[in-house]
C-alpha positions in Angstrom: 66.8 200.4 74.2 67.0 197.7 76.9 69.0 197.5 80.1 68.8 198.2 83.8 69.7 200.9 86.4 71.0 199.6 89.7 70.8 202.1 92.5 73.4 201.3 95.2 74.4 203.9 97.9 78.1 204.3 96.7 77.8 203.4 93.1 74.8 203.6 90.7 75.2 201.6 87.5 73.3 202.2 84.2 73.5 199.4 81.6 71.9 200.1 78.2 71.8 197.9 75.1 70.7 199.1 71.7 71.7 199.9 68.2 74.6 202.2 67.2 72.4 205.2 66.7 70.6 204.8 70.0 73.9 204.2 71.8 75.5 207.3 70.3 72.6 209.5 71.4 72.4 208.0 74.8 76.1 208.3 75.4 76.0 212.0 74.4 73.1 212.6 76.8 74.8 210.9 79.8 78.3 212.3 79.3 77.8 215.7 77.7 74.3 217.1 77.9 73.5 216.3 81.6 75.6 218.6 83.9 76.4 216.1 86.6 78.8 218.4 88.4 76.0 220.9 89.3 74.4 218.3 91.6 76.2 217.9 94.9 76.1 214.5 96.8 77.5 213.4 100.1 80.3 210.8 100.3 80.4 208.1 103.0 82.3 210.6 105.3 79.5 213.1 105.0 81.4 215.6 102.9 79.8 217.2 99.9 81.4 216.3 96.6 80.3 217.0 93.0 78.4 214.3 91.3 79.8 212.7 88.1 79.1 210.1 85.4 81.9 207.9 84.1 81.8 205.5 81.1 83.1 202.2 82.4 82.8 199.9 79.3 81.6 200.2 75.8 81.4 197.4 73.2 79.3 194.8 71.6 77.8 191.6 72.9 76.3 188.6 71.1 72.8 189.1 72.4 70.8 191.4 74.6 70.8 190.3 78.3 68.0 192.5 79.6 64.4 193.1 78.7 62.9 196.6 79.0 64.8 199.2 80.9 64.1 198.7 84.7 65.3 200.3 87.9 66.4 198.2 90.8 67.2 199.5 94.3 69.9 197.4 96.0 70.8 198.2 99.6 73.7 195.7 99.7 76.5 194.9 97.3 75.5 191.3 97.3 72.0 192.0 96.1 73.4 194.2 93.3 75.8 191.5 92.1 73.0 188.9 92.3 70.8 191.0 90.0 73.5 191.2 87.4 74.3 187.5 87.9 70.7 186.6 87.2 71.2 188.2 83.8 74.6 186.5 83.3 76.6 189.8 83.3 77.9 190.0 86.8 81.2 191.3 85.3 79.5 194.6 84.6 78.9 195.1 88.4 82.5 194.0 89.2 84.0 196.4 86.7 81.8 199.4 87.8 82.0 198.8 91.5 85.8 198.2 91.6 86.3 201.4 89.7 84.2 203.3 92.2 86.0 201.7 95.2 89.4 202.5 93.8 88.4 206.1 93.1 87.2 206.6 96.7 90.5 205.1 97.9 92.4 207.5 95.8 90.4 210.5 97.1 91.1 209.6 100.7 94.8 209.3 100.0 95.1 212.8 98.4 
């Protein structure tokens, strides 16, 4: 499998590319086998909230955009987007980050 993991304070994004069998097993690992709710994290307000993993997009692409699976720590949103732009998939960041921002906004309203 190839891809990247971008670690950003409010939103960590995992992108994996691989064949159907690899994708199926990895998806099951991330969404079912790992108990994300058991780990508690702090939100920007300092309150403890349960951790979670959300599938943002699943589909096929013409070619692989990443080499081996690498981790990248990005302290700013701009650096994270530039990392994806370098690999010509900045829309992955836009989709994941906008979903995280909208979810935080909904949590503060409720």
